[in-house]
C-alpha positions, 0 to 999 in steps of 0.5 A: 500500500502506498504511503499517504502522508499527512494532509498538511503536505503539498500534493505531488500531483497537480491536475490541469484546470482550476486550482483545487479547493482545500476540501479537494486537496484534503481528500487527495492527500487523505491518509485513512485506509477507507475515505468516503466523500459526502459530496454535493451535486456539482461539487467535482466528484470525478475531479477528486477521484482523478486527483487521488489517482494522480497522487497515487501514481506520483507517489509510486503506485503502479497505475496497473494496480489502481481500480476505478469502479462506476455504475454506468458505462457513461460514468466510466467513459467520463472517468477515462476521458478525465484521466487523460485530460487531467495531465496523467501521462497517457500511458499511465492513464491507459493502465488504470483499470476502469470498469463498471461494477458489472464489467469488473464482475464479468472480468473476474468470473471469466477467469474462474474455472468452470462454466462461468465464461460460457454463460450467454450474455443478454443485454436486452430485457426481451431476451429474458422474457422467454425465461421469465415466462417459463418460470411463470409456467413452472409455478405449481397449480396449487400456488397459482390458485392461491392468487388472484386470476391472471397473477402468473399470466405471462403477458408482456406487462407481467413479464416486465414487472417480474424482470424489474422485481427480480433485479430489485431482489438481487441488488438488495441482497434479498436472495443471498440468504434464507428469509424467515417467512414471517419476515418475508412480507415486510421485506417484499413491501419495502422493495415494492415486490409482491409475493408472486413476483418473489416466487417467479424470481426464485424459479427464474434463478433456478432455471438460470443457474441450471442443474450444476449451479453454473449460470446458463445466461446473464443479464446486464446486472447478473455478473455482480450478483453472481460474483457477490453470491460466489463471494458469500460462499467463499468460492473466490480466491484472493488471487482473482480479485487483484492485485490492487493498491488503490480502489476508487468508486464514483456514484457511490450513492447508487451502491446496493448490497451486491455491489458492496459485497463485491467491493468489500471482498476486493478491499479485504483481499488486497488490503488496499486503500479505498476512496468512494465519492457520492451524494447521499441525497441523490439516492433515488433508486431505493427499490433497486437496493440503493441506500445511504447506508453505503455512504457511511455506516456499512463501511464504519462497521467493516473497516476500522480506519474509515473517515468521512470527508465533505465536498460542499462547494458546488461549481455547477450553479451560483448561490441563488440555486445552491442556498435554497437547495441547502435549506431544502436539504438542511445541509451546507452547500457553498458556491463561489460562482460569480453568475446570477443563477436564479430560481423563478417561481411561476404561479398559474391560473389554477388549471392544468392548461395554465401550467402548460402555457406557463411552461411554454412561455418559459421555454420561449423566453429562454430560447429568446435569451439564449438563442436556442432551446436545446439546453433547456429541459422540462423535467417531469415527476411522471409522464402523465404531466407531459400530455398538455405540455406537449400539446401546447408546445406543438400548437406554438410551434416550439420544437421538443424531443422526448425519449423514444418508446419511454414517453407519455404516448407509449404508456400502455393505456395510451397505446391502447387508445391508439390501437383502437383508433387505428382499427376504427380508421383502418390505419395500422399501416401508418404506424411504426412497426415497433408501435404495431408490435407493442399495440398487438400485445396491449390489445390482448392484455386489455382484452384479457385474451390468453395467448401462449407467449411463443405464439404472441411473439410469432404474431408480433413478428408477422404484424410488424411486417404485415399490418394488413394482418391486424384484421385477422388478429381482430377476427381471431382473437377479439371478436369471436369469429373463431369457435370457443373464443367469445367476443371480448369487450375490446373487440366489441368496442372496435366494431361499435366505433367502426359502425359510427366512425363517419363524422365521429369526433375524436372526443366522443370516440375517446369518451366511448372507449372510457365508457366501454372499458373499465380501465380501473379494473384493468389497472388493478389486475395488471399493476400491484402497486397503487401508484402504478394503477393510479397513473393509468387514470391520471394519464387518460385524464391528461390525454382527454385534456390535451384533446381540446383544440385538436381537429374535431374528427377522429381521422383529423385527430389521428393524423395530427397525433401521429405527426406529433409523436413522430416529430418528438422522437425522430429526426434531427436532435438539435435546437429542441427543448428536452422533455423527460422524467427526473429519474431518467436524467440523473447524472445530466445537467442543463442550462435551464430546468423547468419543473412543472406541476409543483402542486400538492399531490403531484410532487411529492406523490402521496403514495410514495415515501417522502424521503425518496420524493425529496431526493428526487426533487433534489436531483431535479433542482440540481440539474440546473446550471443557470436557471431553475423554474418552478411552475405551480398551478396556484398562488395558494401556498396550501395547494402548492408543493410543500417542496416550494416552502422548504426551499425558504426562497425569501431568506435564501435569496437574501443570503444569496444576494450577499454571497454573489456580491462577495464572489464578484469582489473576490480577487483571483488568488495569486497562486503559484502554478507549475510550468511544464518543460516540453522540449528536452532530450533525456540527456538533459535531465541532469542539467535540468535538475541542476537548474532547479526543475522538479519531476512529476512522475504522474505526468512523466514531465519536468516542471518549474514553478511560476515563482522561478525565473524562466530565463535559464529554462528557455531552451526547454519551454 
């Protein structure tokens, strides 16, 4: 282990860019074996990791003995790029092992004897579907009969929810150890997993592991789980987990039990140092096992020499965002940014449409000031909030983009409406092939049609390429043309609308759909969690509100709808305001962030844990660099989101005004900086050293400092 000395010493590695803060230097030189950094958003977490790596290299640690772990490929790419940009010699930077947790786990498992290396690696959830369906089919009849009808039906929603539940169980460590039955329901409730999903997950794992307990296949998260499980069985020798002298970890707020068990074993096997950086207030994936316990308590329990370090200064935005967020989270956040970065509170006229119009006004104002809307993001608590906003933006010719296949128009209930409209108009040929595939499954699900999963996939493949076959799908499965298959409510609805489609308005067609289909019952049948079920009715209400002002006829409405959906998710991606949910943009930042519907019962959502909702709002607010806009439907504080009051804007803004004046008056520190020599021959080393130059082992370059005369070094500058 390299010898880190007292923090009072001067760093041997000085990264490119702005001078490090005192907090950053303290972390760079920390001597404790385990260092955990409690960082604020925008506080330079990656910079600290890079500086620590550079310091280790400068003090003699081989870069090949340094391991850097992240949770996402994007974070790994950023860390690799920052290592090269910071000034570490390119060959040294390339030798540092930078992995996501899953890729590191794959790397370790691939070196083990046995069948681990031959496990098929699946990257897409659809590749897992047949195995989940098999697990559902394997559930004993007596177990199936103990649950409501359809609980183990292998429809696409059940399969997707089962995959999500399986990952929650694995990440949280719930499948590592035996669980007493009396404790099971409490554990499952905390994870948002049903007992039925737990049964499916256990059977799925039995199938995946096979008779020899060697994995037949893995999804993008299974390697970490498999390695953690093997570690728990003491089946991994230390030699496979190193050698490492220093381990660093980014995004530590995303830690879960599986990742912690892997990391803990690596640290014990190598007796090495560790630096982990995260923001406990960005823990928004608790149901996936993430917890702030991995930002302190677990390490303190397992490693005696554990020290917490603060990283409180944000570089992302100025005091006018930093101080209200600090008040909201009751923690210290400092900013020396010299730019005014305001929080603007916009109060609507009491209607949802008023909020949407206010959002459009703010986007237009930002685009006029900044010259482009591309760096502006409308961040939603959930997708039902986007219906009216998208409609208003469309009417006002404000271009926007939403993530393909993960937006409001691709929710199950909205897709169902699109399918019924397409049937009524004979317009399936106008839909994207992927949309047709999804609509077929949704129609079967809402119609409660029992189709073998393998048959469903065969039909979807045909329907994707041959939209004319939707008529056969209707006759065969929905309207009872085949003996022993009764007419479904969905089939009857399609026939009814077809009979009156001439002159039928879109609003009347939609009202007829809601009158004939019991969406509440379907939601309760399909979704176990009240929040998910409630989102069905909220989305349908929002869709109906957005129909106002659209073409009256069903045909005209459908034309406009398809154009809107296509333009939001395809084509050139420049100069468009971004619409997405908060949870989807974690890790990103934008010049302007607009948070709509900051109302009671919207954000925070009353069905969900308050701490999780507070962290989600914190993530949303701290995505903003230059401006944060909060849009609420009412001027009445009682009807507004409680988060607005928690920001304490009046007092926080006064403090921020004073801080901004301070920042602008601060003179730039007259720091002594390094000047690196470039043009020298190896034979000059003795002469350069004799003249007073020093050697930087991390950069593998000689340097002088700015307080030295440069004249005698001119040949090498």
